[in-house]
MOPAC internal coordinates of N, CA, C and O (Angstrom, degrees):
PM7 1SCF
backbone

  N    0.0000 0     0.00 0     0.00 0    0    0    0
  C    1.4531 1     0.00 0     0.00 0    1    0    0
  C    1.5233 1   110.27 1     0.00 0    2    1    0
  O    1.2310 1   121.09 1   150.52 1    3    2    1
  N    1.3289 1   115.51 1   -29.48 1    3    2    1
  C    1.4621 1   119.33 1   179.15 1    5    3    2
  C    1.5291 1   110.96 1   -63.79 1    6    5    3
  O    1.2310 1   120.52 1   141.39 1    7    6    5
  N    1.3163 1   116.61 1   -38.61 1    7    6    5
  C    1.4687 1   119.83 1   179.38 1    9    7    6
  C    1.5241 1   110.29 1   -66.39 1   10    9    7
  O    1.2310 1   120.09 1   138.63 1   11   10    9
  N    1.3256 1   117.43 1   -41.37 1   11   10    9
  C    1.4606 1   120.91 1   178.13 1   13   11   10
  C    1.5299 1   111.02 1   -62.94 1   14   13   11
  O    1.2310 1   120.32 1   138.02 1   15   14   13
  N    1.3213 1   117.00 1   -41.98 1   15   14   13
  C    1.4667 1   120.83 1   178.13 1   17   15   14
  C    1.5242 1   110.69 1   -64.18 1   18   17   15
  O    1.2310 1   120.41 1   139.51 1   19   18   17
  N    1.3202 1   116.81 1   -40.49 1   19   18   17
  C    1.4642 1   120.18 1   178.83 1   21   19   18
  C    1.5274 1   110.94 1   -65.82 1   22   21   19
  O    1.2310 1   120.18 1   141.34 1   23   22   21
  N    1.3242 1   117.26 1   -38.66 1   23   22   21
  C    1.4696 1   120.31 1   177.81 1   25   23   22
  C    1.5206 1   110.60 1   -63.62 1   26   25   23
  O    1.2310 1   120.06 1   136.00 1   27   26   25
  N    1.3222 1   117.48 1   -44.00 1   27   26   25
  C    1.4682 1   120.91 1   178.49 1   29   27   26
  C    1.5296 1   110.26 1   -61.27 1   30   29   27
  O    1.2310 1   120.21 1   137.67 1   31   30   29
  N    1.3455 1   117.20 1   -42.33 1   31   30   29
  C    1.4682 1   120.06 1   179.69 1   33   31   30
  C    1.5260 1   112.20 1   -67.88 1   34   33   31
  O    1.2310 1   119.91 1   142.14 1   35   34   33
  N    1.3239 1   117.77 1   -37.86 1   35   34   33
  C    1.4684 1   120.56 1   178.42 1   37   35   34
  C    1.5222 1   110.72 1   -68.03 1   38   37   35
  O    1.2310 1   120.11 1   140.27 1   39   38   37
  N    1.3258 1   117.40 1   -39.73 1   39   38   37
  C    1.4692 1   119.91 1   175.54 1   41   39   38
  C    1.5272 1   111.12 1   -63.88 1   42   41   39
  O    1.2310 1   120.49 1   144.16 1   43   42   41
  N    1.3232 1   116.66 1   -35.84 1   43   42   41
  C    1.4644 1   120.01 1   175.22 1   45   43   42
  C    1.5168 1   111.95 1   -64.76 1   46   45   43
  O    1.2310 1   120.59 1   141.65 1   47   46   45
  N    1.3242 1   116.47 1   -38.35 1   47   46   45
  C    1.4618 1   120.38 1   177.01 1   49   47   46
  C    1.5297 1   110.75 1   -66.39 1   50   49   47
  O    1.2310 1   120.51 1   142.26 1   51   50   49
  N    1.3236 1   116.63 1   -37.74 1   51   50   49
  C    1.4679 1   120.21 1   175.68 1   53   51   50
  C    1.5286 1   110.23 1   -63.51 1   54   53   51
  O    1.2310 1   120.15 1   141.57 1   55   54   53
  N    1.3255 1   117.33 1   -38.43 1   55   54   53
  C    1.4695 1   120.71 1   176.13 1   57   55   54
  C    1.5153 1   111.30 1   -62.07 1   58   57   55
  O    1.2310 1   120.25 1   143.88 1   59   58   57
  N    1.3317 1   117.12 1   -36.12 1   59   58   57
  C    1.4603 1   120.59 1   177.90 1   61   59   58
  C    1.5268 1   110.61 1   -62.68 1   62   61   59
  O    1.2310 1   120.42 1   133.41 1   63   62   61
  N    1.3200 1   116.81 1   -46.59 1   63   62   61
  C    1.4634 1   119.44 1  -179.42 1   65   63   62
  C    1.5234 1   111.99 1   -68.44 1   66   65   63
  O    1.2310 1   120.08 1   145.99 1   67   66   65
  N    1.3161 1   117.45 1   -34.01 1   67   66   65
  C    1.4667 1   119.84 1   175.26 1   69   67   66
  C    1.5213 1   110.29 1   -67.80 1   70   69   67
  O    1.2310 1   120.10 1   145.25 1   71   70   69
  N    1.3307 1   117.41 1   -34.75 1   71   70   69
  C    1.4697 1   121.05 1   178.44 1   73   71   70
  C    1.5188 1   111.92 1   -64.36 1   74   73   71
  O    1.2310 1   120.34 1   151.88 1   75   74   73
  N    1.3142 1   116.96 1   -28.12 1   75   74   73
  C    1.4620 1   120.02 1   179.91 1   77   75   74
  C    1.5244 1   112.63 1   -71.02 1   78   77   75
  O    1.2310 1   119.79 1   160.70 1   79   78   77
  N    1.3323 1   118.00 1   -19.30 1   79   78   77
  C    1.4604 1   120.04 1  -179.92 1   81   79   78
  C    1.5183 1   111.65 1   -69.62 1   82   81   79
  O    1.2310 1   119.97 1   151.11 1   83   82   81
  N    1.3054 1   117.65 1   -28.89 1   83   82   81
  C    1.4518 1   121.25 1   179.04 1   85   83   82
  C    1.5063 1   112.77 1    90.87 1   86   85   83
  O    1.2310 1   120.19 1   136.87 1   87   86   85
  N    1.3207 1   117.25 1   -43.13 1   87   86   85
  C    1.4615 1   120.99 1  -176.65 1   89   87   86
  C    1.5285 1   111.82 1   -70.65 1   90   89   87
  O    1.2310 1   120.28 1   136.60 1   91   90   89
  N    1.3216 1   117.08 1   -43.40 1   91   90   89
  C    1.4605 1   121.49 1  -178.15 1   93   91   90
  C    1.5296 1   112.63 1  -102.95 1   94   93   91
  O    1.2310 1   120.17 1  -163.98 1   95   94   93
  N    1.3162 1   117.28 1    16.02 1   95   94   93
  C    1.4638 1   121.02 1  -177.22 1   97   95   94
  C    1.5281 1   113.20 1   -58.89 1   98   97   95
  O    1.2310 1   118.65 1   136.20 1   99   98   97
  N    1.3295 1   120.18 1   -43.80 1   99   98   97
  C    1.4776 1   117.92 1   179.46 1  101   99   98
  C    1.5334 1   112.92 1   -63.26 1  102  101   99
  O    1.2310 1   120.41 1   141.91 1  103  102  101
  N    1.3216 1   116.81 1   -38.09 1  103  102  101
  C    1.4603 1   120.49 1   179.08 1  105  103  102
  C    1.5235 1   109.80 1   -65.71 1  106  105  103
  O    1.2310 1   120.36 1   137.92 1  107  106  105
  N    1.3205 1   116.92 1   -42.08 1  107  106  105
  C    1.4643 1   121.26 1  -179.90 1  109  107  106
  C    1.5245 1   111.14 1   -65.17 1  110  109  107
  O    1.2310 1   119.92 1   142.45 1  111  110  109
  N    1.3162 1   117.76 1   -37.55 1  111  110  109
  C    1.4582 1   119.78 1   179.57 1  113  111  110
  C    1.5228 1   112.06 1   -68.71 1  114  113  111
  O    1.2310 1   120.47 1   141.68 1  115  114  113
  N    1.3250 1   116.71 1   -38.32 1  115  114  113
  C    1.4713 1   119.67 1   176.81 1  117  115  114
  C    1.5205 1   110.00 1   -66.19 1  118  117  115
  O    1.2310 1   120.05 1   136.17 1  119  118  117
  N    1.3270 1   117.50 1   -43.83 1  119  118  117
  C    1.4607 1   121.08 1   178.48 1  121  119  118
  C    1.5275 1   110.41 1   -63.29 1  122  121  119
  O    1.2310 1   120.23 1   143.74 1  123  122  121
  N    1.3276 1   117.17 1   -36.26 1  123  122  121
  C    1.4593 1   121.16 1   177.93 1  125  123  122
  C    1.5337 1   111.04 1   -64.71 1  126  125  123
  O    1.2310 1   120.09 1   140.38 1  127  126  125
  N    1.3287 1   117.44 1   -39.62 1  127  126  125
  C    1.4638 1   120.79 1   177.41 1  129  127  126
  C    1.5249 1   111.00 1   -65.36 1  130  129  127
  O    1.2310 1   120.61 1   141.47 1  131  130  129
  N    1.3274 1   116.44 1   -38.53 1  131  130  129
  C    1.4556 1   120.21 1   177.70 1  133  131  130
  C    1.5311 1   109.76 1   -63.78 1  134  133  131
  O    1.2310 1   120.59 1   137.82 1  135  134  133
  N    1.3282 1   116.47 1   -42.18 1  135  134  133
  C    1.4686 1   120.49 1   177.09 1  137  135  134
  C    1.5255 1   111.59 1   -60.97 1  138  137  135
  O    1.2310 1   120.45 1   141.91 1  139  138  137
  N    1.3362 1   116.74 1   -38.09 1  139  138  137
  C    1.4629 1   120.16 1   178.76 1  141  139  138
  C    1.5238 1   111.70 1   -61.73 1  142  141  139
  O    1.2310 1   120.56 1   136.94 1  143  142  141
  N    1.3221 1   116.54 1   -43.06 1  143  142  141
  C    1.4601 1   119.51 1   179.83 1  145  143  142
  C    1.5254 1   112.14 1   -72.11 1  146  145  143
  O    1.2310 1   120.30 1   145.44 1  147  146  145
  N    1.3318 1   117.03 1   -34.56 1  147  146  145
  C    1.4662 1   119.89 1   175.11 1  149  147  146
  C    1.5286 1   109.44 1   -63.13 1  150  149  147
  O    1.2310 1   120.42 1   136.23 1  151  150  149
  N    1.3234 1   116.81 1   -43.77 1  151  150  149
  C    1.4624 1   120.65 1   177.77 1  153  151  150
  C    1.5180 1   111.75 1   -63.00 1  154  153  151
  O    1.2310 1   120.66 1   139.12 1  155  154  153
  N    1.3149 1   116.35 1   -40.88 1  155  154  153
  C    1.4630 1   120.08 1   179.49 1  157  155  154
  C    1.5225 1   111.12 1   -63.09 1  158  157  155
  O    1.2310 1   120.21 1   136.53 1  159  158  157
  N    1.3133 1   117.20 1   -43.47 1  159  158  157
  C    1.4589 1   120.54 1  -177.62 1  161  159  158
  C    1.5268 1   111.24 1   -72.37 1  162  161  159
  O    1.2310 1   120.27 1   130.15 1  163  162  161
  N    1.3322 1   117.09 1   -49.85 1  163  162  161
  C    1.4610 1   119.76 1  -175.25 1  165  163  162
  C    1.5196 1   112.73 1   -73.35 1  166  165  163
  O    1.2310 1   120.77 1   124.69 1  167  166  165
  N    1.3044 1   116.13 1   -55.31 1  167  166  165
  C    1.4638 1   119.67 1  -175.60 1  169  167  166
  C    1.5218 1   110.78 1   -75.53 1  170  169  167
  O    1.2310 1   120.56 1   142.20 1  171  170  169
  N    1.3235 1   116.53 1   -37.80 1  171  170  169
  C    1.4607 1   119.35 1   176.41 1  173  171  170
  C    1.5170 1   112.24 1   -62.50 1  174  173  171
  O    1.2310 1   120.45 1   137.73 1  175  174  173
  N    1.3275 1   116.74 1   -42.27 1  175  174  173
  C    1.4558 1   120.25 1   177.06 1  177  175  174
  C    1.5133 1   112.28 1   -65.21 1  178  177  175
  O    1.2310 1   120.75 1   140.88 1  179  178  177
  N    1.3225 1   116.17 1   -39.12 1  179  178  177
  C    1.4647 1   119.75 1   178.57 1  181  179  178
  C    1.5245 1   111.59 1   -65.74 1  182  181  179
  O    1.2310 1   120.44 1   136.93 1  183  182  181
  N    1.3272 1   116.76 1   -43.07 1  183  182  181
  C    1.4717 1   120.23 1   178.95 1  185  183  182
  C    1.5259 1   110.20 1   -65.54 1  186  185  183
  O    1.2310 1   120.58 1   140.94 1  187  186  185
  N    1.3108 1   116.50 1   -39.06 1  187  186  185
  C    1.4604 1   120.29 1  -178.81 1  189  187  186
  C    1.5193 1   111.76 1   -64.12 1  190  189  187
  O    1.2310 1   120.11 1   137.22 1  191  190  189
  N    1.3228 1   117.40 1   -42.78 1  191  190  189
  C    1.4542 1   120.48 1  -173.63 1  193  191  190
  C    1.5173 1   114.14 1  -100.27 1  194  193  191
  O    1.2310 1   119.53 1  -177.82 1  195  194  193
  N    1.3071 1   118.50 1     2.18 1  195  194  193
  C    1.4674 1   119.20 1   178.84 1  197  195  194
  C    1.5210 1   110.21 1   -84.16 1  198  197  195
  O    1.2310 1   121.06 1   -36.13 1  199  198  197
  N    1.2859 1   115.57 1   143.87 1  199  198  197
  C    1.4543 1   120.50 1   174.80 1  201  199  198
  C    1.5077 1   115.49 1    77.07 1  202  201  199
  O    1.2310 1   119.01 1  -159.65 1  203  202  201
  N    1.3258 1   119.48 1    20.35 1  203  202  201
  C    1.4613 1   120.40 1   177.26 1  205  203  202
  C    1.5136 1   112.45 1    61.83 1  206  205  203
  O    1.2310 1   120.00 1   -99.98 1  207  206  205
  N    1.2896 1   117.61 1    80.02 1  207  206  205
  C    1.4595 1   122.59 1  -174.53 1  209  207  206
  C    1.5273 1   111.89 1   -67.30 1  210  209  207
  O    1.2310 1   120.80 1   -48.63 1  211  210  209
  N    1.3034 1   116.08 1   131.37 1  211  210  209
  C    1.4549 1   123.11 1   172.99 1  213  211  210
  C    1.5327 1   105.91 1   -87.40 1  214  213  211
  O    1.2310 1   118.70 1   -46.82 1  215  214  213
  N    1.3312 1   120.09 1   133.18 1  215  214  213
  C    1.4677 1   121.17 1  -173.30 1  217  215  214
  C    1.5291 1   115.11 1   -51.79 1  218  217  215
  O    1.2310 1   119.46 1   142.51 1  219  218  217
  N    1.3121 1   118.64 1   -37.49 1  219  218  217
  C    1.4620 1   120.46 1  -179.77 1  221  219  218
  C    1.5201 1   113.13 1   -71.58 1  222  221  219
  O    1.2310 1   120.70 1   157.35 1  223  222  221
  N    1.3089 1   116.27 1   -22.65 1  223  222  221
  C    1.4639 1   120.86 1  -177.43 1  225  223  222
  C    1.5136 1   112.97 1   -91.50 1  226  225  223
  O    1.2310 1   119.69 1   171.20 1  227  226  225
  N    1.3265 1   118.19 1    -8.80 1  227  226  225
  C    1.4609 1   120.97 1  -176.49 1  229  227  226
  C    1.5261 1   111.25 1   -62.37 1  230  229  227
  O    1.2310 1   119.87 1   132.95 1  231  230  229
  N    1.3129 1   117.86 1   -47.05 1  231  230  229
  C    1.4614 1   121.01 1  -177.25 1  233  231  230
  C    1.5204 1   111.42 1   -64.39 1  234  233  231
  O    1.2310 1   120.25 1   137.41 1  235  234  233
  N    1.3196 1   117.12 1   -42.59 1  235  234  233
  C    1.4604 1   118.73 1  -179.31 1  237  235  234
  C    1.5171 1   110.99 1   -69.45 1  238  237  235
  O    1.2310 1   119.89 1   144.77 1  239  238  237
  N    1.3223 1   117.82 1   -35.23 1  239  238  237
  C    1.4591 1   121.03 1   178.14 1  241  239  238
  C    1.5282 1   110.37 1   -65.35 1  242  241  239
  O    1.2310 1   120.31 1   136.57 1  243  242  241
  N    1.3161 1   117.01 1   -43.43 1  243  242  241
  C    1.4595 1   120.12 1   179.83 1  245  243  242
  C    1.5191 1   111.64 1   -66.01 1  246  245  243
  O    1.2310 1   120.44 1   134.98 1  247  246  245
  N    1.3130 1   116.76 1   -45.02 1  247  246  245
  C    1.4607 1   119.44 1  -176.06 1  249  247  246
  C    1.5228 1   112.88 1   -68.87 1  250  249  247
  O    1.2310 1   120.21 1   140.89 1  251  250  249
  N    1.3193 1   117.21 1   -39.11 1  251  250  249
  C    1.4563 1   118.14 1  -175.33 1  253  251  250
  C    1.5094 1   113.11 1   -78.42 1  254  253  251
  O    1.2310 1   119.68 1   134.58 1  255  254  253
  N    1.3104 1   118.21 1   -45.42 1  255  254  253
  C    1.4644 1   119.86 1  -173.72 1  257  255  254
  C    1.5182 1   112.75 1   -91.08 1  258  257  255
  O    1.2310 1   120.65 1   124.90 1  259  258  257
  N    1.3127 1   116.36 1   -55.10 1  259  258  257
  C    1.4529 1   120.50 1  -175.22 1  261  259  258
  C    1.5204 1   111.11 1   -77.70 1  262  261  259
  O    1.2310 1   120.20 1   139.15 1  263  262  261
  N    1.3203 1   117.23 1   -40.85 1  263  262  261
  C    1.4623 1   120.19 1  -178.53 1  265  263  262
  C    1.5063 1   113.02 1   -62.90 1  266  265  263
  O    1.2310 1   120.27 1   137.85 1  267  266  265
  N    1.3192 1   117.10 1   -42.15 1  267  266  265
  C    1.4625 1   120.39 1   178.74 1  269  267  266
  C    1.5165 1   111.42 1   -66.78 1  270  269  267
  O    1.2310 1   120.38 1   137.85 1  271  270  269
  N    1.3340 1   116.88 1   -42.15 1  271  270  269
  C    1.4660 1   119.88 1   178.55 1  273  271  270
  C    1.5217 1   110.72 1   -63.85 1  274  273  271
  O    1.2310 1   120.02 1   137.24 1  275  274  273
  N    1.3282 1   117.56 1   -42.76 1  275  274  273
  C    1.4557 1   119.93 1  -179.56 1  277  275  274
  C    1.5191 1   111.37 1   -69.36 1  278  277  275
  O    1.2310 1   119.77 1   145.19 1  279  278  277
  N    1.3193 1   118.04 1   -34.81 1  279  278  277
  C    1.4591 1   120.94 1   177.17 1  281  279  278
  C    1.5195 1   111.05 1   -62.22 1  282  281  279
  O    1.2310 1   120.39 1   134.10 1  283  282  281
  N    1.3171 1   116.86 1   -45.90 1  283  282  281
  C    1.4670 1   120.48 1   178.83 1  285  283  282
  C    1.5245 1   110.15 1   -66.49 1  286  285  283
  O    1.2310 1   120.18 1   138.95 1  287  286  285
  N    1.3238 1   117.26 1   -41.05 1  287  286  285
  C    1.4614 1   120.56 1  -178.52 1  289  287  286
  C    1.5246 1   112.10 1   -68.19 1  290  289  287
  O    1.2310 1   119.12 1   154.93 1  291  290  289
  N    1.3142 1   119.28 1   -25.07 1  291  290  289
  C    1.4538 1   120.89 1  -178.17 1  293  291  290
  C    1.5262 1   113.22 1   -79.25 1  294  293  291
  O    1.2310 1   119.60 1   168.26 1  295  294  293
  N    1.3114 1   118.38 1   -11.74 1  295  294  293
  C    1.4716 1   121.29 1   174.64 1  297  295  294
  C    1.5223 1   106.76 1   -80.54 1  298  297  295
  O    1.2310 1   119.61 1   -57.82 1  299  298  297
  N    1.3426 1   118.35 1   122.18 1  299  298  297
  C    1.4609 1   121.12 1  -165.75 1  301  299  298
  C    1.5267 1   117.38 1   -47.29 1  302  301  299
  O    1.2310 1   118.34 1   117.10 1  303  302  301
  N    1.3035 1   120.76 1   -62.90 1  303  302  301
  C    1.4607 1   119.29 1  -174.87 1  305  303  302
  C    1.5300 1   112.44 1   -89.10 1  306  305  303
  O    1.2310 1   119.96 1   149.57 1  307  306  305
  N    1.3117 1   117.68 1   -30.43 1  307  306  305
  C    1.4604 1   121.25 1   178.04 1  309  307  306
  C    1.5223 1   111.04 1   -64.71 1  310  309  307
  O    1.2310 1   120.28 1   139.38 1  311  310  309
  N    1.3117 1   117.07 1   -40.62 1  311  310  309
  C    1.4519 1   120.87 1   179.16 1  313  311  310
  C    1.5164 1   113.00 1   -65.31 1  314  313  311
  O    1.2310 1   120.37 1   151.47 1  315  314  313
  N    1.3139 1   116.90 1   -28.53 1  315  314  313
  C    1.4627 1   120.23 1   179.84 1  317  315  314
  C    1.5239 1   112.27 1   -73.91 1  318  317  315
  O    1.2310 1   120.08 1   146.56 1  319  318  317
  N    1.3127 1   117.46 1   -33.44 1  319  318  317
  C    1.4675 1   119.06 1  -175.81 1  321  319  318
  C    1.5253 1   113.45 1   -97.14 1  322  321  319
  O    1.2310 1   119.70 1   169.22 1  323  322  321
  N    1.3212 1   118.18 1   -10.78 1  323  322  321
  C    1.4673 1   119.57 1  -178.58 1  325  323  322
  C    1.5359 1   110.59 1   -94.18 1  326  325  323
  O    1.2310 1   120.12 1   -38.94 1  327  326  325
  N    1.3233 1   117.38 1   141.06 1  327  326  325
  C    1.4680 1   120.96 1   178.32 1  329  327  326
  C    1.5351 1   111.69 1   -87.74 1  330  329  327
  O    1.2310 1   120.48 1  -124.12 1  331  330  329
  N    1.3005 1   116.68 1    55.88 1  331  330  329
  C    1.4661 1   121.49 1  -173.14 1  333  331  330
  C    1.5239 1   113.58 1   -63.57 1  334  333  331
  O    1.2310 1   120.02 1   137.49 1  335  334  333
  N    1.3267 1   117.56 1   -42.51 1  335  334  333
  C    1.4572 1   119.52 1  -177.49 1  337  335  334
  C    1.5243 1   110.99 1   -68.81 1  338  337  335
  O    1.2310 1   120.48 1   142.64 1  339  338  337
  N    1.3200 1   116.69 1   -37.36 1  339  338  337
  C    1.4643 1   119.68 1   177.70 1  341  339  338
  C    1.5250 1   110.34 1   -65.03 1  342  341  339
  O    1.2310 1   120.19 1   137.51 1  343  342  341
  N    1.3078 1   117.24 1   -42.49 1  343  342  341
  C    1.4637 1   120.50 1   178.18 1  345  343  342
  C    1.5199 1   111.79 1   -66.19 1  346  345  343
  O    1.2310 1   120.35 1   145.17 1  347  346  345
  N    1.3341 1   116.95 1   -34.83 1  347  346  345
  C    1.4654 1   120.23 1   178.11 1  349  347  346
  C    1.5275 1   110.58 1   -65.65 1  350  349  347
  O    1.2310 1   120.31 1   139.81 1  351  350  349
  N    1.3352 1   117.01 1   -40.19 1  351  350  349
  C    1.4631 1   120.08 1   178.09 1  353  351  350
  C    1.5299 1   110.24 1   -68.23 1  354  353  351
  O    1.2310 1   120.24 1   140.20 1  355  354  353
  N    1.3167 1   117.14 1   -39.80 1  355  354  353
  C    1.4572 1   120.05 1   179.51 1  357  355  354
  C    1.5216 1   112.92 1   -67.83 1  358  357  355
  O    1.2310 1   120.28 1   158.08 1  359  358  357
  N    1.3341 1   117.07 1   -21.92 1  359  358  357
  C    1.4665 1   119.70 1  -178.57 1  361  359  358
  C    1.5242 1   113.09 1   -80.73 1  362  361  359
  O    1.2310 1   120.05 1   171.12 1  363  362  361
  N    1.3211 1   117.52 1    -8.88 1  363  362  361
  C    1.4637 1   120.73 1   179.71 1  365  363  362
  C    1.5288 1   108.24 1   -78.65 1  366  365  363
  O    1.2310 1   119.90 1   -56.53 1  367  366  365
  N    1.3317 1   117.80 1   123.47 1  367  366  365
  C    1.4640 1   119.67 1   178.51 1  369  367  366
  C    1.5158 1   111.28 1   -67.87 1  370  369  367
  O    1.2310 1   121.07 1   -35.84 1  371  370  369
  N    1.3163 1   115.56 1   144.16 1  371  370  369
  C    1.4676 1   120.05 1   179.35 1  373  371  370
  C    1.5237 1   110.21 1   -76.41 1  374  373  371
  O    1.2310 1   121.99 1   -30.39 1  375  374  373
  N    1.3217 1   113.79 1   149.61 1  375  374  373
  C    1.4606 1   117.97 1   175.75 1  377  375  374
  C    1.4197 1   113.58 1   109.88 1  378  377  375
  O    1.2310 1   120.10 1   180.00 1  379  378  377

């Protein structure tokens, strides 16, 4: 999952550099939004269901790890340059 998160973050960084060209900026922003939702579904689902979720802990797990990553990723240029999905995967305790 770490490799998938890193790929999503690197593609987001590529979208940032494409956005700087000006000509393809709208295309890069749309692709960046698609990446954000892919990250939310894939990595958010993995974080939610990894480690045998206890029902009372589901809400706190979603809000702290996935919610913060998605909040940062939803800010147009900040989300492109920050490795939020990789950090969210790294924050999941092993076991």
